[in-house]
Structure formats: C-alpha cells, structure tokens
Phi, psi and omega in degrees: 000132182287139176261144179261107183260192183298327179298313181297324179293323180289316187275349185113144187301125177048061175297147184265127178242133173256126177255129177237107185200134182276354178275105186302315183296313180296316181300316182293316181295315179297319180298318178296315181297318180291325176299319179291340178268007174099015179264148168270110190255133171231127186239145177230145182271354181205163183290327182298314180293322178296315178299318179300320179300312183288327178292339178258035175067028174292150183242150170203154174269336180201148179240129173255118193235128174282156180271305189264105180222154174298149182075237180286133173284166178301321180296321178294322177298314179302313182298321179290322177298311180293325179296337178267008177078015179274119187249025176298135178302131180244128176244126173279128177238101196209161173273353181281078192271356182296150185301327182299325179288320178299315180300315180296320181295313182293321178295330180279354176113005174289154180260347179197166185213110188236136177291137179300336181286351179294153180289161178301324181297323178291316178300317178295321179298316179296318180295321180299314180298319182290315179295322175298317180295320182289341175277349177098013176290136178291147179305122179076007184271188184251015178088006181238036181290154175299145182293317182236127175240135176240121181233097187062233180275001181264132172241129179246125175256097184291338181288332182233010178054051178236142179241145174233145178234120183053040175084358180248137181292137175259125186281069182270146168287170179300317179297316179295320177300316182296325176295312179300316180298319178298310182296314186291322180286346174249030186308136182088347179261151177274127180247127187285159174306316184294320178300316181293317181296318180295326178299318184279318188259342186103142185301134177066016175296133184282119180279152175274185174063039176092173185298335179251022184298334182297332179296318178299318180298314180295318179301322179295318177300312183296321179300315179294319180297312178302317180299320181291322176292322182286343171295334178266319185221104184296344180264012180297121181220027187284338180260108180257147176271136170255097189311130177082354183235305183170226185219163175218152173263125182254156179293151178299139180268000000 
C-alpha cells in the first residue's frame, strides 16, 4: 500500500508521474520507490508508447524522461510533446551528464536535467520544486502568492507559471519562469548566483564543473531568458549583471 508522505501533501494528493526509460531494472525500481513516496506511477519502455499515451489525452503532473533510448531519443520525445502544445513539466533523468546535453534539453523545453546516479532524495527534491512551481507557488513563498502580478511591462501568472512582456507571452520553462519571478519580485535588489541556482536545483545541490560550476549554469539560464524576452523586445535590458555576485531586475527605462 502506498504511503502518502510530506512530498505528496506538498505536490497534491497522489500526483501522477510518467517514467519513460528503456532500462527495465531502473524503470521498475524507480517506479516502486516513487509509488512508496505517494506518486501514481505510469511507466513506458520507449518514446513511441509514451507519445501515443499523451496523444490519446493521457495525463501526468510530471514526466521523467531518459535521453538515450532505441527508436526515438528523449530529446525527440520532448520536441514532439512540446510541438503538440503539451506543457507538462519534463525532467531528463539520464547518464548523459555532459553540459552539451543539458543545454539541449533545457533549450528544448525541459525544466530540469538530473544525473541518474543521484540519490532518490535528490530526485524527490527536484520533483518537489518543479511540482510546487507548476502549481503557482511563488519562489520561497508560502503557497498563497497572488495569481497575477504586474511589474511594469511584465505580467506573471503564478497559477500556470507563464510570463508576458508588453502583452506578449514569453515562452519560459517552469525553471526560467521561477528565476524571472524571483528577480522581478526583488526588483532593484541584487540576487546572488547561489540564490538563483538553489531556486532551480534545490538548496545545497552540488553543482558540476568544479566548485564554482553553479555560476556557469546560472549564466546559461539567464542567457536563454534574455534571448526569449529579446525575441519580443530587442531593447529588453531589465536583467542586469552584478559582476562577481549575481543579477538584478531593474525598472523599465
């Protein structure tokens, strides 16, 4: 019998997770562990079956997706899911840990990228942050954030984690949305690299690429966010760098 623990209470009773992984042993063990943590688990051994499930109105609160699989790769599955307008949060859970794969996954619309070697507690922490974000909780908030926030030309929809700039939707992932929400709600204040990284990865999550590797990760997030805003407004300059420390959101000029 599945037990409903604090994670399930935080994310919503029995949130549904879809696992897509061709490794039978890993898929089965992860499914059992997540089931014991209060998740409703549905697993697929390949991308084709997972796509068929979603194309037939299948539901999930979060998708855990392997990268390297026979037939469709995880990245191809992600692109097809997003191409069909399905915006369920997708987390890559893979041994393909090189930065180039992480960059491709996040650019394709994934909200996170986690090494398979991480402990179950880390995977659960990452899922908790993502599920909280998709419910519209403000970063660091108590779950009672205003549904709509307007900060100058920026509109934040906390209920669906969507941002608009000058009336046009910005295609942010959940992680990118949470970064923008953090910076914008602290407009004029300096927010450190570590604060931003902890928001996305979880507090004290060990970054790769050396002791200061989290800075590279944060810079990549900010670069993608700026690019998405500048696709709408080439003069977007609201996210300023504080060299050696982090970033700040400045008022429109």
